py3Dmol code that shows the C-alpha trace and the ligand (Angstrom):
import py3Dmol

protein = """\
ATOM      1  CA  UNK A   1      -0.045  -0.020   0.101  1.00  0.00           C
ATOM      2  CA  UNK A   2       2.717   2.211   0.981  1.00  0.00           C
ATOM      3  CA  UNK A   3       4.839   1.653  -1.909  1.00  0.00           C
ATOM      4  CA  UNK A   4       1.581   2.139  -4.319  1.00  0.00           C
ATOM      5  CA  UNK A   5       1.196   5.609  -2.709  1.00  0.00           C
ATOM      6  CA  UNK A   6       4.693   6.443  -3.371  1.00  0.00           C
ATOM      7  CA  UNK A   7       4.634   5.552  -6.941  1.00  0.00           C
ATOM      8  CA  UNK A   8       1.459   7.639  -7.334  1.00  0.00           C
ATOM      9  CA  UNK A   9       2.326  10.619  -5.607  1.00  0.00           C
ATOM     10  CA  UNK A  10       4.774  12.200  -8.067  1.00  0.00           C
ATOM     11  CA  UNK A  11       2.028  11.419 -11.098  1.00  0.00           C
ATOM     12  CA  UNK A  12      -0.720  12.934  -8.781  1.00  0.00           C
ATOM     13  CA  UNK A  13       1.411  15.872  -8.085  1.00  0.00           C
ATOM     14  CA  UNK A  14       2.140  16.317 -11.754  1.00  0.00           C
ATOM     15  CA  UNK A  15      -1.599  16.512 -12.486  1.00  0.00           C
ATOM     16  CA  UNK A  16      -2.383  18.916  -9.902  1.00  0.00           C
ATOM     17  CA  UNK A  17       0.519  20.961 -10.854  1.00  0.00           C
ATOM     18  CA  UNK A  18      -1.288  21.229 -14.618  1.00  0.00           C
ATOM     19  CA  UNK A  19      -4.582  21.327 -12.899  1.00  0.00           C
ATOM     20  CA  UNK A  20      -5.941  18.818 -15.171  1.00  0.00           C
ATOM     21  CA  UNK A  21      -7.000  15.297 -15.365  1.00  0.00           C
ATOM     22  CA  UNK A  22      -5.164  13.258 -17.614  1.00  0.00           C
ATOM     23  CA  UNK A  23      -6.518  13.148 -21.366  1.00  0.00           C
ATOM     24  CA  UNK A  24      -9.002   9.968 -21.982  1.00  0.00           C
ATOM     25  CA  UNK A  25      -9.102   8.137 -25.084  1.00  0.00           C
ATOM     26  CA  UNK A  26     -11.532   5.488 -26.042  1.00  0.00           C
ATOM     27  CA  UNK A  27     -10.493   2.226 -28.281  1.00  0.00           C
ATOM     28  CA  UNK A  28     -13.716   0.817 -29.679  1.00  0.00           C
ATOM     29  CA  UNK A  29     -13.384  -2.425 -31.194  1.00  0.00           C
ATOM     30  CA  UNK A  30     -15.914  -4.652 -33.294  1.00  0.00           C
ATOM     31  CA  UNK A  31     -14.940  -8.101 -31.935  1.00  0.00           C
ATOM     32  CA  UNK A  32     -13.275  -7.852 -28.498  1.00  0.00           C
ATOM     33  CA  UNK A  33     -13.027 -11.733 -28.336  1.00  0.00           C
ATOM     34  CA  UNK A  34     -10.879 -11.974 -31.291  1.00  0.00           C
ATOM     35  CA  UNK A  35      -7.121 -12.214 -30.400  1.00  0.00           C
ATOM     36  CA  UNK A  36      -6.165  -9.369 -32.838  1.00  0.00           C
ATOM     37  CA  UNK A  37      -8.326  -6.771 -31.194  1.00  0.00           C
ATOM     38  CA  UNK A  38      -7.101  -8.175 -27.844  1.00  0.00           C
ATOM     39  CA  UNK A  39      -3.518  -7.585 -29.131  1.00  0.00           C
ATOM     40  CA  UNK A  40      -4.622  -3.943 -30.514  1.00  0.00           C
ATOM     41  CA  UNK A  41      -6.024  -3.248 -26.984  1.00  0.00           C
ATOM     42  CA  UNK A  42      -2.796  -4.373 -25.265  1.00  0.00           C
ATOM     43  CA  UNK A  43      -0.633  -2.297 -27.402  1.00  0.00           C
ATOM     44  CA  UNK A  44      -2.893   0.804 -26.805  1.00  0.00           C
ATOM     45  CA  UNK A  45      -2.507   0.077 -22.849  1.00  0.00           C
ATOM     46  CA  UNK A  46       1.108   0.327 -23.524  1.00  0.00           C
ATOM     47  CA  UNK A  47       0.820   3.585 -25.163  1.00  0.00           C
ATOM     48  CA  UNK A  48      -1.373   5.000 -22.503  1.00  0.00           C
ATOM     49  CA  UNK A  49       1.209   3.985 -19.949  1.00  0.00           C
ATOM     50  CA  UNK A  50       4.175   5.500 -22.027  1.00  0.00           C
ATOM     51  CA  UNK A  51       2.460   8.876 -22.655  1.00  0.00           C
ATOM     52  CA  UNK A  52       0.312   9.220 -19.402  1.00  0.00           C
ATOM     53  CA  UNK A  53      -3.209   9.214 -20.851  1.00  0.00           C
ATOM     54  CA  UNK A  54      -6.287   7.056 -19.766  1.00  0.00           C
ATOM     55  CA  UNK A  55      -7.469   4.542 -22.045  1.00  0.00           C
ATOM     56  CA  UNK A  56     -11.238   3.368 -22.208  1.00  0.00           C
ATOM     57  CA  UNK A  57     -11.664   0.083 -24.097  1.00  0.00           C
ATOM     58  CA  UNK A  58     -15.077  -0.531 -25.064  1.00  0.00           C
ATOM     59  CA  UNK A  59     -16.454  -3.577 -27.031  1.00  0.00           C
ATOM     60  CA  UNK A  60     -18.925  -2.417 -30.070  1.00  0.00           C
ATOM     61  CA  UNK A  61     -20.367  -5.507 -31.467  1.00  0.00           C
ATOM     62  CA  UNK A  62     -23.520  -3.600 -32.512  1.00  0.00           C
ATOM     63  CA  UNK A  63     -24.633  -0.403 -34.216  1.00  0.00           C
ATOM     64  CA  UNK A  64     -26.512   0.389 -31.016  1.00  0.00           C
ATOM     65  CA  UNK A  65     -23.563  -0.137 -28.944  1.00  0.00           C
ATOM     66  CA  UNK A  66     -21.438   1.951 -30.965  1.00  0.00           C
ATOM     67  CA  UNK A  67     -23.386   5.161 -30.810  1.00  0.00           C
ATOM     68  CA  UNK A  68     -23.989   4.539 -27.036  1.00  0.00           C
ATOM     69  CA  UNK A  69     -20.304   3.954 -26.545  1.00  0.00           C
ATOM     70  CA  UNK A  70     -19.571   7.408 -28.233  1.00  0.00           C
ATOM     71  CA  UNK A  71     -22.200   9.125 -26.114  1.00  0.00           C
ATOM     72  CA  UNK A  72     -20.905   7.509 -23.023  1.00  0.00           C
ATOM     73  CA  UNK A  73     -17.382   8.627 -23.801  1.00  0.00           C
ATOM     74  CA  UNK A  74     -18.348  12.131 -24.129  1.00  0.00           C
ATOM     75  CA  UNK A  75     -20.003  11.868 -20.583  1.00  0.00           C
ATOM     76  CA  UNK A  76     -16.589  10.610 -19.288  1.00  0.00           C
ATOM     77  CA  UNK A  77     -14.989  13.602 -20.908  1.00  0.00           C
ATOM     78  CA  UNK A  78     -12.896  11.744 -23.090  1.00  0.00           C
ATOM     79  CA  UNK A  79     -11.055  13.669 -25.951  1.00  0.00           C
ATOM     80  CA  UNK A  80     -11.157  11.226 -28.494  1.00  0.00           C
ATOM     81  CA  UNK A  81     -11.333   7.660 -29.795  1.00  0.00           C
ATOM     82  CA  UNK A  82      -9.910   4.978 -32.238  1.00  0.00           C
ATOM     83  CA  UNK A  83     -12.691   2.907 -33.594  1.00  0.00           C
ATOM     84  CA  UNK A  84     -12.833  -0.590 -35.841  1.00  0.00           C
ATOM     85  CA  UNK A  85     -16.827  -0.169 -36.176  1.00  0.00           C
ATOM     86  CA  UNK A  86     -19.060  -3.316 -36.671  1.00  0.00           C
ATOM     87  CA  UNK A  87     -20.291  -2.057 -39.827  1.00  0.00           C
ATOM     88  CA  UNK A  88     -18.199   0.472 -42.122  1.00  0.00           C
ATOM     89  CA  UNK A  89     -21.640   1.775 -43.267  1.00  0.00           C
ATOM     90  CA  UNK A  90     -22.026   3.390 -39.841  1.00  0.00           C
ATOM     91  CA  UNK A  91     -19.584   6.038 -41.073  1.00  0.00           C
ATOM     92  CA  UNK A  92     -21.849   9.114 -41.305  1.00  0.00           C
ATOM     93  CA  UNK A  93     -23.555   8.051 -38.082  1.00  0.00           C
ATOM     94  CA  UNK A  94     -20.146   7.778 -36.238  1.00  0.00           C
ATOM     95  CA  UNK A  95     -19.076  11.184 -37.639  1.00  0.00           C
ATOM     96  CA  UNK A  96     -22.090  12.781 -36.366  1.00  0.00           C
ATOM     97  CA  UNK A  97     -22.042  11.414 -32.974  1.00  0.00           C
ATOM     98  CA  UNK A  98     -18.422  12.219 -32.452  1.00  0.00           C
ATOM     99  CA  UNK A  99     -19.010  15.914 -33.811  1.00  0.00           C
ATOM    100  CA  UNK A 100     -21.855  16.347 -31.779  1.00  0.00           C
ATOM    101  CA  UNK A 101     -20.092  15.416 -28.642  1.00  0.00           C
ATOM    102  CA  UNK A 102     -16.833  17.254 -29.759  1.00  0.00           C
ATOM    103  CA  UNK A 103     -14.779  14.009 -30.008  1.00  0.00           C
ATOM    104  CA  UNK A 104     -11.533  13.510 -32.157  1.00  0.00           C
ATOM    105  CA  UNK A 105     -11.257  10.076 -33.761  1.00  0.00           C
ATOM    106  CA  UNK A 106      -9.640   7.747 -36.207  1.00  0.00           C
ATOM    107  CA  UNK A 107     -10.753   4.461 -37.533  1.00  0.00           C
ATOM    108  CA  UNK A 108      -8.142   1.410 -37.668  1.00  0.00           C
ATOM    109  CA  UNK A 109      -8.345  -1.556 -39.634  1.00  0.00           C
ATOM    110  CA  UNK A 110     -11.829  -1.268 -41.155  1.00  0.00           C
ATOM    111  CA  UNK A 111     -12.370   2.380 -43.168  1.00  0.00           C
ATOM    112  CA  UNK A 112     -15.542   3.924 -42.661  1.00  0.00           C
ATOM    113  CA  UNK A 113     -17.951   4.700 -45.786  1.00  0.00           C
ATOM    114  CA  UNK A 114     -20.239   7.465 -46.571  1.00  0.00           C
ATOM    115  CA  UNK A 115     -24.029   6.790 -47.764  1.00  0.00           C
ATOM    116  CA  UNK A 116     -22.828   6.192 -51.111  1.00  0.00           C
ATOM    117  CA  UNK A 117     -20.323   3.607 -50.021  1.00  0.00           C
ATOM    118  CA  UNK A 118     -17.214   5.875 -50.640  1.00  0.00           C
ATOM    119  CA  UNK A 119     -14.536   5.773 -48.015  1.00  0.00           C
ATOM    120  CA  UNK A 120     -14.699   9.208 -45.749  1.00  0.00           C
ATOM    121  CA  UNK A 121     -11.336  10.847 -46.569  1.00  0.00           C
ATOM    122  CA  UNK A 122     -11.925  13.271 -43.624  1.00  0.00           C
ATOM    123  CA  UNK A 123     -11.606  10.362 -41.166  1.00  0.00           C
ATOM    124  CA  UNK A 124      -8.025   9.679 -40.520  1.00  0.00           C
ATOM    125  CA  UNK A 125      -7.533   5.754 -40.986  1.00  0.00           C
ATOM    126  CA  UNK A 126      -5.044   3.371 -40.518  1.00  0.00           C
ATOM    127  CA  UNK A 127      -5.443   0.074 -42.110  1.00  0.00           C
ATOM    128  CA  UNK A 128      -3.642  -2.929 -43.707  1.00  0.00           C
ATOM    129  CA  UNK A 129      -2.491  -2.862 -47.313  1.00  0.00           C
ATOM    130  CA  UNK A 130      -5.120  -5.325 -47.994  1.00  0.00           C
ATOM    131  CA  UNK A 131      -4.692  -5.943 -51.866  1.00  0.00           C
ATOM    132  CA  UNK A 132      -0.873  -6.329 -51.296  1.00  0.00           C
ATOM    133  CA  UNK A 133      -1.206  -8.593 -48.218  1.00  0.00           C
ATOM    134  CA  UNK A 134      -3.846 -10.695 -50.028  1.00  0.00           C
ATOM    135  CA  UNK A 135      -1.170 -11.359 -52.966  1.00  0.00           C
ATOM    136  CA  UNK A 136       1.337 -12.443 -50.131  1.00  0.00           C
ATOM    137  CA  UNK A 137      -1.109 -15.089 -49.283  1.00  0.00           C
ATOM    138  CA  UNK A 138      -1.619 -15.978 -53.066  1.00  0.00           C
ATOM    139  CA  UNK A 139       1.963 -16.296 -53.507  1.00  0.00           C
ATOM    140  CA  UNK A 140       2.312 -18.345 -50.469  1.00  0.00           C
ATOM    141  CA  UNK A 141      -0.399 -20.644 -51.719  1.00  0.00           C
ATOM    142  CA  UNK A 142       1.157 -20.844 -55.148  1.00  0.00           C
ATOM    143  CA  UNK A 143       4.663 -21.722 -53.962  1.00  0.00           C
ATOM    144  CA  UNK A 144       3.062 -24.621 -51.677  1.00  0.00           C
ATOM    145  CA  UNK A 145       1.095 -25.978 -54.834  1.00  0.00           C
ATOM    146  CA  UNK A 146       4.367 -25.948 -56.582  1.00  0.00           C
ATOM    147  CA  UNK A 147       6.471 -27.383 -53.642  1.00  0.00           C
ATOM    148  CA  UNK A 148       3.705 -30.455 -53.491  1.00  0.00           C
ATOM    149  CA  UNK A 149       3.657 -30.966 -57.210  1.00  0.00           C
ATOM    150  CA  UNK A 150       0.075 -30.592 -57.297  1.00  0.00           C
ATOM    151  CA  UNK A 151      -1.586 -30.018 -60.597  1.00  0.00           C
ATOM    152  CA  UNK A 152      -3.221 -26.789 -61.185  1.00  0.00           C
ATOM    153  CA  UNK A 153      -6.478 -28.145 -62.765  1.00  0.00           C
ATOM    154  CA  UNK A 154      -6.771 -30.707 -59.653  1.00  0.00           C
ATOM    155  CA  UNK A 155      -6.771 -27.663 -57.158  1.00  0.00           C
ATOM    156  CA  UNK A 156      -9.918 -25.805 -56.036  1.00  0.00           C
ATOM    157  CA  UNK A 157      -9.436 -22.708 -54.105  1.00  0.00           C
ATOM    158  CA  UNK A 158     -11.718 -21.807 -51.277  1.00  0.00           C
ATOM    159  CA  UNK A 159     -12.216 -18.324 -51.000  1.00  0.00           C
ATOM    160  CA  UNK A 160     -13.824 -17.674 -47.583  1.00  0.00           C
ATOM    161  CA  UNK A 161     -15.665 -14.525 -48.584  1.00  0.00           C
ATOM    162  CA  UNK A 162     -17.110 -11.364 -46.420  1.00  0.00           C
ATOM    163  CA  UNK A 163     -17.405  -9.119 -49.445  1.00  0.00           C
ATOM    164  CA  UNK A 164     -19.408  -6.308 -47.647  1.00  0.00           C
ATOM    165  CA  UNK A 165     -16.211  -5.332 -46.020  1.00  0.00           C
ATOM    166  CA  UNK A 166     -13.914  -3.628 -48.678  1.00  0.00           C
ATOM    167  CA  UNK A 167     -10.743  -4.569 -46.750  1.00  0.00           C
ATOM    168  CA  UNK A 168     -12.042  -8.357 -46.796  1.00  0.00           C
ATOM    169  CA  UNK A 169     -12.737  -7.995 -50.486  1.00  0.00           C
ATOM    170  CA  UNK A 170      -9.383  -6.485 -51.301  1.00  0.00           C
ATOM    171  CA  UNK A 171      -7.500  -8.996 -49.173  1.00  0.00           C
ATOM    172  CA  UNK A 172      -9.317 -12.334 -51.177  1.00  0.00           C
ATOM    173  CA  UNK A 173      -9.088 -10.384 -54.448  1.00  0.00           C
ATOM    174  CA  UNK A 174      -5.276 -10.092 -54.123  1.00  0.00           C
ATOM    175  CA  UNK A 175      -4.783 -13.908 -53.419  1.00  0.00           C
ATOM    176  CA  UNK A 176      -7.151 -14.652 -56.328  1.00  0.00           C
ATOM    177  CA  UNK A 177      -5.250 -12.571 -58.627  1.00  0.00           C
ATOM    178  CA  UNK A 178      -2.009 -14.342 -57.910  1.00  0.00           C
ATOM    179  CA  UNK A 179      -3.665 -17.883 -58.078  1.00  0.00           C
ATOM    180  CA  UNK A 180      -5.047 -17.020 -61.429  1.00  0.00           C
ATOM    181  CA  UNK A 181      -2.077 -15.706 -62.749  1.00  0.00           C
ATOM    182  CA  UNK A 182      -0.257 -18.983 -61.913  1.00  0.00           C
ATOM    183  CA  UNK A 183      -2.533 -20.836 -64.019  1.00  0.00           C
ATOM    184  CA  UNK A 184      -5.377 -21.680 -61.861  1.00  0.00           C
ATOM    185  CA  UNK A 185      -8.763 -21.320 -63.833  1.00  0.00           C
ATOM    186  CA  UNK A 186     -11.137 -18.804 -62.556  1.00  0.00           C
ATOM    187  CA  UNK A 187     -13.960 -21.283 -62.114  1.00  0.00           C
ATOM    188  CA  UNK A 188     -11.733 -23.277 -59.560  1.00  0.00           C
ATOM    189  CA  UNK A 189     -12.325 -20.160 -57.198  1.00  0.00           C
ATOM    190  CA  UNK A 190     -15.139 -21.248 -54.954  1.00  0.00           C
ATOM    191  CA  UNK A 191     -16.766 -18.448 -52.884  1.00  0.00           C
ATOM    192  CA  UNK A 192     -17.723 -19.273 -49.542  1.00  0.00           C
ATOM    193  CA  UNK A 193     -19.570 -16.288 -47.888  1.00  0.00           C
ATOM    194  CA  UNK A 194     -19.571 -16.224 -44.179  1.00  0.00           C
ATOM    195  CA  UNK A 195     -22.077 -14.731 -42.114  1.00  0.00           C
ATOM    196  CA  UNK A 196     -19.704 -13.227 -39.496  1.00  0.00           C
ATOM    197  CA  UNK A 197     -15.809 -12.880 -39.516  1.00  0.00           C
ATOM    198  CA  UNK A 198     -15.101 -15.433 -37.043  1.00  0.00           C
ATOM    199  CA  UNK A 199     -14.064 -19.180 -37.189  1.00  0.00           C
ATOM    200  CA  UNK A 200     -17.604 -20.811 -36.725  1.00  0.00           C
ATOM    201  CA  UNK A 201     -18.949 -18.814 -39.513  1.00  0.00           C
ATOM    202  CA  UNK A 202     -16.274 -19.736 -41.661  1.00  0.00           C
ATOM    203  CA  UNK A 203     -16.491 -23.444 -40.668  1.00  0.00           C
ATOM    204  CA  UNK A 204     -20.285 -23.322 -41.798  1.00  0.00           C
ATOM    205  CA  UNK A 205     -19.341 -21.707 -45.256  1.00  0.00           C
ATOM    206  CA  UNK A 206     -16.420 -24.106 -45.875  1.00  0.00           C
ATOM    207  CA  UNK A 207     -18.710 -27.114 -45.317  1.00  0.00           C
ATOM    208  CA  UNK A 208     -21.402 -26.177 -47.679  1.00  0.00           C
ATOM    209  CA  UNK A 209     -18.714 -25.130 -50.355  1.00  0.00           C
ATOM    210  CA  UNK A 210     -16.899 -28.527 -49.872  1.00  0.00           C
ATOM    211  CA  UNK A 211     -20.176 -30.264 -50.209  1.00  0.00           C
ATOM    212  CA  UNK A 212     -21.146 -28.706 -53.695  1.00  0.00           C
ATOM    213  CA  UNK A 213     -17.351 -29.127 -55.000  1.00  0.00           C
ATOM    214  CA  UNK A 214     -16.372 -32.527 -54.518  1.00  0.00           C
ATOM    215  CA  UNK A 215     -14.669 -32.582 -57.769  1.00  0.00           C
ATOM    216  CA  UNK A 216     -11.386 -31.242 -56.639  1.00  0.00           C
ATOM    217  CA  UNK A 217      -8.570 -33.256 -55.282  1.00  0.00           C
ATOM    218  CA  UNK A 218      -6.413 -30.595 -53.427  1.00  0.00           C
ATOM    219  CA  UNK A 219      -7.579 -27.331 -52.030  1.00  0.00           C
ATOM    220  CA  UNK A 220      -6.026 -24.136 -51.056  1.00  0.00           C
ATOM    221  CA  UNK A 221      -8.085 -21.944 -48.644  1.00  0.00           C
ATOM    222  CA  UNK A 222      -7.876 -18.150 -47.826  1.00  0.00           C
ATOM    223  CA  UNK A 223      -9.896 -15.390 -46.468  1.00  0.00           C
ATOM    224  CA  UNK A 224      -9.908 -11.954 -44.648  1.00  0.00           C
ATOM    225  CA  UNK A 225      -8.152 -13.398 -41.500  1.00  0.00           C
ATOM    226  CA  UNK A 226      -6.963 -16.330 -39.721  1.00  0.00           C
ATOM    227  CA  UNK A 227     -10.242 -17.154 -38.152  1.00  0.00           C
ATOM    228  CA  UNK A 228     -11.733 -17.408 -41.699  1.00  0.00           C
ATOM    229  CA  UNK A 229      -8.822 -19.909 -42.713  1.00  0.00           C
ATOM    230  CA  UNK A 230      -9.141 -21.871 -39.234  1.00  0.00           C
ATOM    231  CA  UNK A 231     -12.709 -22.521 -40.133  1.00  0.00           C
ATOM    232  CA  UNK A 232     -11.934 -23.772 -43.669  1.00  0.00           C
ATOM    233  CA  UNK A 233      -9.102 -26.251 -41.981  1.00  0.00           C
ATOM    234  CA  UNK A 234     -11.241 -27.813 -39.281  1.00  0.00           C
ATOM    235  CA  UNK A 235     -14.322 -28.145 -41.901  1.00  0.00           C
ATOM    236  CA  UNK A 236     -11.634 -29.677 -44.203  1.00  0.00           C
ATOM    237  CA  UNK A 237     -10.544 -31.993 -41.382  1.00  0.00           C
ATOM    238  CA  UNK A 238     -13.921 -33.230 -40.872  1.00  0.00           C
ATOM    239  CA  UNK A 239     -13.951 -34.278 -44.522  1.00  0.00           C
ATOM    240  CA  UNK A 240     -10.769 -36.147 -44.478  1.00  0.00           C
ATOM    241  CA  UNK A 241      -9.034 -33.383 -46.004  1.00  0.00           C
ATOM    242  CA  UNK A 242      -5.994 -33.156 -43.819  1.00  0.00           C
ATOM    243  CA  UNK A 243      -2.503 -31.143 -44.312  1.00  0.00           C
ATOM    244  CA  UNK A 244      -1.886 -33.559 -47.245  1.00  0.00           C
ATOM    245  CA  UNK A 245      -4.971 -32.384 -49.205  1.00  0.00           C
ATOM    246  CA  UNK A 246      -5.477 -28.695 -47.911  1.00  0.00           C
ATOM    247  CA  UNK A 247      -3.280 -25.801 -47.467  1.00  0.00           C
ATOM    248  CA  UNK A 248      -4.551 -22.625 -45.861  1.00  0.00           C
ATOM    249  CA  UNK A 249      -2.841 -19.184 -45.614  1.00  0.00           C
ATOM    250  CA  UNK A 250      -4.385 -16.776 -43.022  1.00  0.00           C
ATOM    251  CA  UNK A 251      -3.858 -13.101 -42.239  1.00  0.00           C
ATOM    252  CA  UNK A 252      -3.147 -11.829 -38.780  1.00  0.00           C
ATOM    253  CA  UNK A 253      -0.524 -13.801 -36.909  1.00  0.00           C
ATOM    254  CA  UNK A 254      -1.772 -13.374 -33.484  1.00  0.00           C
ATOM    255  CA  UNK A 255      -2.699 -16.146 -30.788  1.00  0.00           C
ATOM    256  CA  UNK A 256      -5.190 -17.944 -33.118  1.00  0.00           C
ATOM    257  CA  UNK A 257      -2.225 -18.766 -35.587  1.00  0.00           C
ATOM    258  CA  UNK A 258       0.447 -19.451 -33.129  1.00  0.00           C
ATOM    259  CA  UNK A 259      -1.637 -21.943 -31.160  1.00  0.00           C
ATOM    260  CA  UNK A 260      -2.147 -23.598 -34.463  1.00  0.00           C
ATOM    261  CA  UNK A 261       1.756 -23.592 -35.150  1.00  0.00           C
ATOM    262  CA  UNK A 262       2.222 -25.118 -31.583  1.00  0.00           C
ATOM    263  CA  UNK A 263       0.399 -28.248 -32.193  1.00  0.00           C
ATOM    264  CA  UNK A 264       2.566 -31.465 -32.344  1.00  0.00           C
ATOM    265  CA  UNK A 265       0.847 -32.297 -35.791  1.00  0.00           C
ATOM    266  CA  UNK A 266       1.164 -30.116 -38.655  1.00  0.00           C
ATOM    267  CA  UNK A 267      -2.200 -28.805 -40.032  1.00  0.00           C
ATOM    268  CA  UNK A 268      -3.783 -27.456 -43.121  1.00  0.00           C
ATOM    269  CA  UNK A 269      -2.912 -24.081 -41.443  1.00  0.00           C
ATOM    270  CA  UNK A 270       0.078 -23.503 -43.343  1.00  0.00           C
ATOM    271  CA  UNK A 271       0.876 -20.159 -42.498  1.00  0.00           C
ATOM    272  CA  UNK A 272      -0.247 -16.473 -42.015  1.00  0.00           C
ATOM    273  CA  UNK A 273       0.722 -12.965 -43.122  1.00  0.00           C
ATOM    274  CA  UNK A 274       1.743 -11.322 -39.984  1.00  0.00           C
ATOM    275  CA  UNK A 275       0.351  -7.931 -39.680  1.00  0.00           C
ATOM    276  CA  UNK A 276       1.234  -5.466 -36.624  1.00  0.00           C
ATOM    277  CA  UNK A 277      -1.230  -5.029 -33.936  1.00  0.00           C
ATOM    278  CA  UNK A 278       1.508  -2.894 -32.408  1.00  0.00           C
ATOM    279  CA  UNK A 279       1.341  -0.389 -35.202  1.00  0.00           C
ATOM    280  CA  UNK A 280      -2.592  -0.406 -35.354  1.00  0.00           C
ATOM    281  CA  UNK A 281      -3.167  -0.436 -31.454  1.00  0.00           C
ATOM    282  CA  UNK A 282      -0.133   1.705 -30.203  1.00  0.00           C
ATOM    283  CA  UNK A 283       0.258   4.072 -32.883  1.00  0.00           C
ATOM    284  CA  UNK A 284      -3.341   4.792 -33.444  1.00  0.00           C
ATOM    285  CA  UNK A 285      -3.828   5.608 -29.790  1.00  0.00           C
ATOM    286  CA  UNK A 286      -0.775   7.955 -29.620  1.00  0.00           C
ATOM    287  CA  UNK A 287      -2.273   9.806 -32.898  1.00  0.00           C
ATOM    288  CA  UNK A 288      -5.556  10.441 -31.224  1.00  0.00           C
ATOM    289  CA  UNK A 289      -3.908  11.196 -27.931  1.00  0.00           C
ATOM    290  CA  UNK A 290      -1.594  13.975 -29.681  1.00  0.00           C
ATOM    291  CA  UNK A 291      -4.237  15.180 -31.821  1.00  0.00           C
ATOM    292  CA  UNK A 292      -6.387  16.002 -28.516  1.00  0.00           C
ATOM    293  CA  UNK A 293      -3.086  17.335 -26.717  1.00  0.00           C
ATOM    294  CA  UNK A 294      -1.627  19.538 -29.315  1.00  0.00           C
ATOM    295  CA  UNK A 295      -4.149  19.724 -32.071  1.00  0.00           C
ATOM    296  CA  UNK A 296      -1.937  17.849 -34.574  1.00  0.00           C
ATOM    297  CA  UNK A 297      -4.445  15.534 -36.649  1.00  0.00           C
ATOM    298  CA  UNK A 298      -3.044  12.297 -37.568  1.00  0.00           C
ATOM    299  CA  UNK A 299      -2.119  11.535 -41.073  1.00  0.00           C
ATOM    300  CA  UNK A 300      -5.003  11.112 -43.417  1.00  0.00           C
ATOM    301  CA  UNK A 301      -4.328   7.549 -44.524  1.00  0.00           C
ATOM    302  CA  UNK A 302      -1.746   4.993 -43.397  1.00  0.00           C
ATOM    303  CA  UNK A 303      -1.502   1.316 -44.938  1.00  0.00           C
ATOM    304  CA  UNK A 304       0.894  -1.160 -42.952  1.00  0.00           C
ATOM    305  CA  UNK A 305       2.567  -4.066 -44.618  1.00  0.00           C
ATOM    306  CA  UNK A 306       2.704  -7.867 -43.609  1.00  0.00           C
ATOM    307  CA  UNK A 307       5.227 -10.778 -43.904  1.00  0.00           C
ATOM    308  CA  UNK A 308       4.419 -14.280 -44.569  1.00  0.00           C
ATOM    309  CA  UNK A 309       4.880 -16.528 -41.341  1.00  0.00           C
ATOM    310  CA  UNK A 310       4.944 -20.149 -41.130  1.00  0.00           C
ATOM    311  CA  UNK A 311       5.858 -22.747 -38.552  1.00  0.00           C
ATOM    312  CA  UNK A 312       9.452 -22.652 -39.816  1.00  0.00           C
ATOM    313  CA  UNK A 313       9.959 -18.798 -39.599  1.00  0.00           C
ATOM    314  CA  UNK A 314       7.509 -17.851 -37.041  1.00  0.00           C
ATOM    315  CA  UNK A 315      10.269 -16.595 -34.420  1.00  0.00           C
ATOM    316  CA  UNK A 316      12.393 -14.821 -36.803  1.00  0.00           C
ATOM    317  CA  UNK A 317       9.285 -13.016 -38.471  1.00  0.00           C
ATOM    318  CA  UNK A 318       7.756 -11.950 -35.205  1.00  0.00           C
ATOM    319  CA  UNK A 319      11.163 -10.575 -34.015  1.00  0.00           C
ATOM    320  CA  UNK A 320      11.287  -8.477 -37.387  1.00  0.00           C
ATOM    321  CA  UNK A 321       7.954  -6.956 -36.761  1.00  0.00           C
ATOM    322  CA  UNK A 322       8.932  -5.940 -33.235  1.00  0.00           C
ATOM    323  CA  UNK A 323       6.490  -8.524 -31.424  1.00  0.00           C
TER     324      UNK A 323
END
"""
ligand_1 = """\
11
FCA
C -10.480 -6.502 -39.822
C -10.793 -8.047 -39.640
C -9.756 -8.375 -38.387
C -8.499 -7.952 -38.643
C -8.407 -6.395 -39.002
C -6.879 -6.059 -39.440
O -11.075 -5.804 -38.916
O -11.960 -8.357 -39.240
O -9.848 -9.701 -38.157
O -8.050 -8.688 -39.784
O -9.140 -6.338 -40.339
"""
view = py3Dmol.view(width=600, height=400)
view.addModel(protein, "pdb")
view.setStyle({"model": 0}, {"cartoon": {"style": "trace"}})
view.addModel(ligand_1, "xyz")
view.setStyle({"model": 1}, {"stick": {}})
view.zoomTo()
view.show()
């Protein structure tokens, strides 16, 4: 107790000297149970510690919760927030709620759209370079097809699809373009639409697609994130399509992927393109904090890159990404 008081006193003194409470920044995410978003929160917390602001983490799984969270932040005298919204079409509504409450904000991961479906350029955004990262997924899959000596005309490409989200569509399009450029026929790309962006939805989507397309001897699988590909891998296993018959590459590289690599037996989850929750969590939180503190707005658009990570090179790739 005494020790805690000693640590707290200088901090308290500095707030009193400034005559102000620490700045409060919200971090709102659409799927708090997903490891990627937990990592973002963790790095945003680290930023708050380093810079001395208060972080308020709020899960916003629905439009109602999103708008309520913004009002709630205002009631708590927050200065701004970072958001990955449950639906990008909420762009205009979020913009209005923030303006009404005098909150500064930027989006992360999923870029917000206006009523006509166009990205709202006035909202600063940090996302992944979706199409490029999708191409890295596609190249990884093509390399595996070749390494295994599979004939292209015997390969089906399972695209777990969530096309209402532009970053998801761009990611899978990148993979499709590389696969078809390498000789895969366009009608071998099988779209399996998922209802949500989690493993269970992908599992259900993959099962339907496998049932309808029993003609392929081998499969490659990809989607917007690791959860999508894990769903496909689990569905394949249920049908006797193990690591010898199905190769999947995800996007993310957080706990979901790492625990798959840690399994004693190799699974169809061959790899993932590791993206940076550190940049997306730490940097966005600092950018909004600096905006609130010194009125310097974040850059309009930041797109981050990724690196293909497999069982074999995971330690090296994670170290390279500062994780
Ligand atoms: C989207 C996906 C997440 C993650 C993030 C970077 O929000 O739903 O899984 O890939 O982009």
